[in-house]
C-alpha positions in Angstrom: 2.7 15.0 10.3 2.7 14.7 14.0 4.9 11.9 15.3 3.1 9.7 17.9 6.2 7.7 18.6 9.9 8.3 18.7 11.0 8.3 15.0 13.4 5.5 14.0 15.4 6.6 11.0 18.9 5.3 11.7 19.0 1.5 12.1 22.8 1.0 12.4 23.5 -1.0 15.5 19.9 -1.4 16.6 18.8 -4.9 17.7 15.4 -5.9 16.2 13.6 -9.2 17.1 11.0 -10.2 14.6 8.7 -13.0 15.8 7.0 -14.9 13.0 9.6 -14.0 10.4 10.2 -17.1 8.4 8.3 -15.9 5.4 6.1 -13.1 4.0 6.0 -9.6 5.6 8.2 -10.6 8.5 11.0 -12.0 6.4 10.9 -9.0 4.0 11.0 -6.6 6.9 13.9 -8.4 8.4 15.8 -8.3 5.1 15.1 -4.5 4.8 16.3 -3.9 8.3 19.4 -6.0 7.8 20.3 -3.9 4.7 20.0 -0.8 6.8 22.6 -2.0 9.3 20.3 -3.4 12.0 21.0 -6.7 13.7 18.0 -8.8 13.0 17.0 -11.7 15.2 14.3 -14.0 13.7 12.0 -16.4 15.4 9.4 -18.9 14.0 8.8 -22.6 14.2 10.4 -23.1 10.8 14.0 -23.5 11.9 15.4 -24.3 8.3 13.8 -21.2 6.9 15.4 -19.1 9.6 18.8 -20.6 9.0 18.4 -20.0 5.3 17.8 -16.3 6.0 20.9 -16.1 8.1 23.0 -17.9 5.4 21.6 -15.5 2.7 22.3 -12.4 4.8 26.0 -12.2 5.7 27.0 -9.8 8.6 26.1 -6.2 7.8 28.4 -3.6 9.5 29.5 -6.4 11.8 26.0 -7.3 12.9 25.2 -10.9 12.1 21.6 -12.0 11.8 20.5 -14.7 14.2 17.9 -17.5 14.1 16.0 -18.3 17.3 13.5 -21.1 16.5 10.4 -20.8 18.8 6.7 -21.7 19.1 4.8 -18.5 20.1 2.1 -20.6 21.6 4.5 -22.0 24.2 4.9 -19.4 26.9 7.9 -21.2 28.6 9.7 -21.3 25.2 9.0 -17.6 24.6 10.3 -16.7 28.1 13.5 -18.8 27.7 14.2 -17.4 24.2 13.7 -13.9 25.5 16.1 -14.5 28.4 18.8 -15.8 26.1 18.4 -13.0 23.6 18.5 -10.3 26.4 21.6 -11.9 27.8 23.4 -10.7 24.7 22.3 -7.2 25.1 19.2 -4.9 25.0 16.5 -4.9 22.3 15.5 -1.8 20.5 12.4 -3.1 18.6 10.3 -6.2 18.9 7.9 -7.0 16.0 5.1 -9.6 16.4 4.3 -10.8 12.9 3.3 -14.4 13.6 0.0 -15.3 11.9 -2.4 -18.1 11.0 -5.2 -17.8 8.5 -7.7 -20.2 7.1 -10.9 -19.0 5.4 -13.9 -19.8 7.6 -17.6 -19.1 7.5 -20.4 -19.8 10.0 -21.7 -22.5 7.7 -18.5 -24.5 8.2 -17.4 -23.4 11.7 -14.4 -25.3 13.0 -13.8 -24.7 16.7 -10.4 -26.2 16.8 -9.1 -24.0 13.9 -10.8 -20.9 15.4 -8.9 -21.5 18.6 -5.7 -22.0 16.7 -6.2 -18.6 15.1 -6.6 -17.2 18.6 -3.5 -18.9 20.0 -1.2 -17.9 17.3 -2.5 -14.5 16.3 -3.4 -13.1 19.7 -2.3 -15.2 22.7 1.2 -15.6 21.1 1.5 -11.8 21.2 0.5 -11.9 24.9 3.2 -14.5 25.6 5.8 -12.2 23.9 4.6 -9.1 25.8 4.8 -11.0 29.1 8.5 -11.8 28.3 9.7 -8.4 26.9 7.7 -5.8 28.8 9.8 -5.8 31.9 12.9 -5.2 29.8 11.4 -2.3 28.0 9.9 -0.8 31.2 13.3 -1.0 32.9 15.1 0.7 30.0 12.4 3.3 29.4 13.3 3.0 25.7 12.4 0.8 22.8 9.5 0.0 20.5 6.9 -2.7 20.3 5.1 -3.3 17.0 2.2 -5.7 16.4 1.2 -6.8 12.9 -2.6 -6.9 12.7 -4.6 -6.5 9.5 -7.3 -4.4 7.9 -9.4 -7.5 8.5 -9.5 -6.3 12.1 -11.4 -3.1 11.2 -14.8 -4.8 10.6 -16.3 -8.2 9.8 -15.4 -9.6 6.4 -16.5 -12.6 4.3 -14.6 -15.8 5.2 -12.9 -14.1 8.1 -14.9 -15.6 10.9 -11.8 -16.9 12.7 -9.1 -14.6 11.5 -10.8 -11.1 11.7 -11.6 -11.2 15.5 -8.1 -12.0 16.4 -6.8 -9.1 14.4 -9.4 -6.8 15.9 -8.1 -7.9 19.3 -4.5 -7.0 18.3 -5.6 -3.5 17.2 -7.3 -2.9 20.6 -4.3 -4.3 22.4 -1.9 -2.0 20.6 -4.2 1.0 21.4 -4.2 0.2 25.1 -0.4 -0.4 25.1 0.2 3.0 23.5 -1.9 4.7 26.2 0.1 3.0 28.9 3.6 3.2 27.5 3.7 6.5 25.5 4.4 8.7 28.5 7.2 6.4 29.6 9.1 7.1 26.4 8.3 3.8 24.7 7.1 3.4 21.1 4.0 1.3 20.2 2.7 0.7 16.7 0.1 -1.5 15.0 0.7 -2.5 11.4 -2.5 -3.1 9.3 -1.7 -4.5 5.9 -4.2 -4.9 3.1 -3.6 -7.7 0.7 0.0 -8.8 0.5 1.3 -11.7 -1.6 2.3 -14.1 1.2 1.8 -17.8 2.0 -1.1 -16.7 4.2 -3.0 -15.1 1.2 -1.9 -17.7 -1.4 -4.9 -19.9 -0.7 -7.5 -17.2 -1.3 -9.9 -18.1 -4.1 -11.0 -14.5 -4.8 -9.5 -11.4 -6.4 -7.5 -9.5 -4.0 -7.6 -5.7 -4.8 -4.4 -3.6 -4.6 -2.3 -6.7 -3.9 1.4 -5.7 -3.2 4.6 -7.6 -2.6 6.1 -8.3 0.8 9.0 -6.0 -0.1 6.6 -3.1 -0.8 4.9 -3.8 2.6 8.3 -3.8 4.3 9.1 -0.4 2.7 5.8 1.0 4.0 6.5 -0.4 7.5 9.9 1.2 7.7 8.5 4.5 6.4 5.8 4.4 9.2 8.5 3.8 11.9 10.6 6.7 10.4 7.5 9.0 10.7 6.7 7.9 14.2 3.3 6.6 13.1 1.1 4.5 15.5 -1.2 3.1 12.8 0.8 1.9 9.8 -1.6 0.8 7.2 -1.2 0.1 3.5 -1.7 0.0 0.5 
């Protein structure tokens, strides 16, 4: 398999910032990275959940996990949190896994909630990019990973608000890859199918090939190890 990105196989000593990691895929991925010797820094609005993760994951190889509560829709907060994190040292990987999902159809269109999907799922990623891109560009090293969804591939039932934001993330990742690959930076987009998370818990339909967050995390780490750009599963 041709590697599109620099492969990441040894996590010892790497600093990884996961934004939107208080539950679900983000939390499971943080736990898997911590077990492999990475220092994980977690952000989300849910500060108690972040602190509970830190308490449950004692320092691994001298690398303590850190909680950085933050609202991704607040660009000033994202910029300040980034500044404080980078003051400690460089980042090797930033993962945007913040997400908002409510089922929506055209017959019950809700503009406020559609815009909330946009602000959390897409604009939040832009806020993070604005804060971290100068750091990665100056280092000419590191990796940016965006968690999208197979719902971004095409229109799906009840995905009127969610799907377009995930399609935007896929397009964003493709453009980032074209711009950053020749500079030595890694870019990947993660497109999960159905994963048992708080986001999918409210679905009132059968979800085929449903997997656990831990299985999703394993697939993500395998994708990074192989240098994949499009990491999709199951």
